[in-house]
N, C-alpha and C positions, 0 to 999 in steps of 0.2 A: 547162194546160187539161184539164179534165175530159172524157174521151173514153169512148165505148162502142163496142166491136167485137162483133159477133155471129157465131160460127163454126159452121158445121155440124160435128158432132162426127165424122162420116166423111170430112170434107175440111177439116181444120183449117189448112190453108196460106193459105186465102183466105176472109176475112170476107164475108158477104152483106149485112151492114148495118154501116155506120160513121157515127157522129154525135157531134158535140161540142155540140150544142144542149142545154142543161140541161133544158129543157121537155119535149123529146123523149126524152132519157134517162130522165127521171121517168116518162113515159107508158110507155115500153117495159118499164121495170122494174115499174112498177105492174101491168102485164098478167100478171106472174109473182109478184105480192103482194110485191114488194120495195119498201120505202120508201126513196125517195131525195129528199133536200132539200138546199138550199144555205143555210146560216146564216152570219150576219156573225161574223167572228173578232175578237178583241180583242188588242190590243198586249201582249205579255208578255215578260219579260226573257229573254235567251238562256239556255238551261239551266233554264227555270222548273221548280220542284219539283212533284210531284204535287198537293201541297196549294194551290199557287198556281194551277195550272191548274184544279183543281176549285172553288176558290173564285171564279175568274173566270167560270166557267159554272155556278154554282150553281143560278141560276134554270132554266136549260135542262135541267140534270141532274135537278132535283126535279120538273120538268114531265114529263120522260120516265119517271121512276120512277113518279109518280102515274097517268100514262096507261097504262102497260104492266106495271105490277107488279114493276118491277126492284127488287131488294134492295140491290145494291151497285154502286159505280162505281169505276173506277181509271183510271189513266193509263199507257199504254205509249208509250215513246219510245226511238228507236234512231237513232244517228248512224254515219256511215261509219267513225269511228275506233274503234268498239267492236271489240275483239279476237275477240269470239264472234259477229260478225254473220253468218258463213256457216252456223254451227249454228243461229242463230235464224231464218234463212231457210229452211233445210231442214225445220225444224219444221212449217212451214205449207204446204209445197209440194205434198203429197199430198192428193188428194181426201178429204174427210171430211164428216161431218155433226155437228150438235149437237142436243141434246134441248131447247135454248131458242133463242130468236132471237139472232142475233149482230149487235149494233149498234156502230158505230164512228162517232164524229165526229172529223174531220181538223182538228186545230188548227194543224198545221204539216206541211209536206211532202206526200208522196204514197205511194200504194201501190195495187196492182192485185189486185182481186178477181175470181175467176173463178167463175161460177155456172152449174151444169149442170142445165139443164132439158130433159128429153126428149132430142131430137136436137140441140139446140143448146146452145152454150157462151157465155154473155155475159161478156166481159172489161171490166170497168168500172175504168178508171184514175181513182181518187178522189184528189183534191187538197184543200189547205187550203180549208175552208169547207163541205166535203161531209159530210153525214149519210147513212149507208147502214144499212138494217136488213134482214138476210138472215133469212127465217123458218126456225124450227126445222125440222130434216129435210131442208133444202136441201142437195144435193151442191155442195161448193165447195172452194176452196182460195184462199190468199193469197200473193202474191209481192211482197216488199219490195224486191227488186233487189240487185244486187251492192254497192252502195254506199248502203245505206238512209239515208233523212233524213226522219223523220216523228215526229210526236206525235199520239196519238189518245186520245179518252176512250172507255172501253169501259163498257158496263152489262150486268149480269148478274141473272138471277132466281135462279141457283144460287149461294149465297155462296161455293162453292169456286172460282168463276171458270171459266176457259176449260177445257172438258172436251170432247175431240173422240172421235168413233168413225170410224176410217178405213175406207173402203169397199174397198180393195184393188185398185181399178181404176187403170190406167195412164194415164188420158186426160190428166192433167196433164203428162205427159211428151211428148205429141203436140202440144201447142199452144204457140204463141210465148211465150217468157219475157218477163218485164218489160224486159230490155235490148233485145229485139228490136221490141217495141212503142213504146218510148219513146226509142230511140237512145242510151240510158245506156251508159256504158263498162262492160266486163266486168271 
């Protein structure tokens, strides 16, 4: 289930808002200029290739490209049996920004986006069917958990793909991690 926790940055142990209502999540995120939608997913074979995923969602990808000027799309997929899963997790755990919007559509599995706005941090547990578009310049980080299981379509305006500028802030270490919010094993 998709869920949103909103934490005060100075008291990150206790959220002041928690909701699993998709319409409420979309409304609260829209107040911060974050796009959140739920789209239908399609049945794909286990271990579907990037080409199979992009072909299955070609109409949606082309629509987003036309609407937002994205140049490229790719697929990122990670499973718990990946021997480099901890290194991949660490890569995204520190607060950073991008010079372009960060767009993800969850085809399979789940992951946790943390979005830092002013004095609040929004922790959005995205699931299969969720589309999230984080505006450029938004301080954020991503936690895939200790046993990642997800496949996402990513869209970019920069043909180089994912390029981050780390803020150097330690706020990501002060908020509950994926396993604390989802009850996943460590």
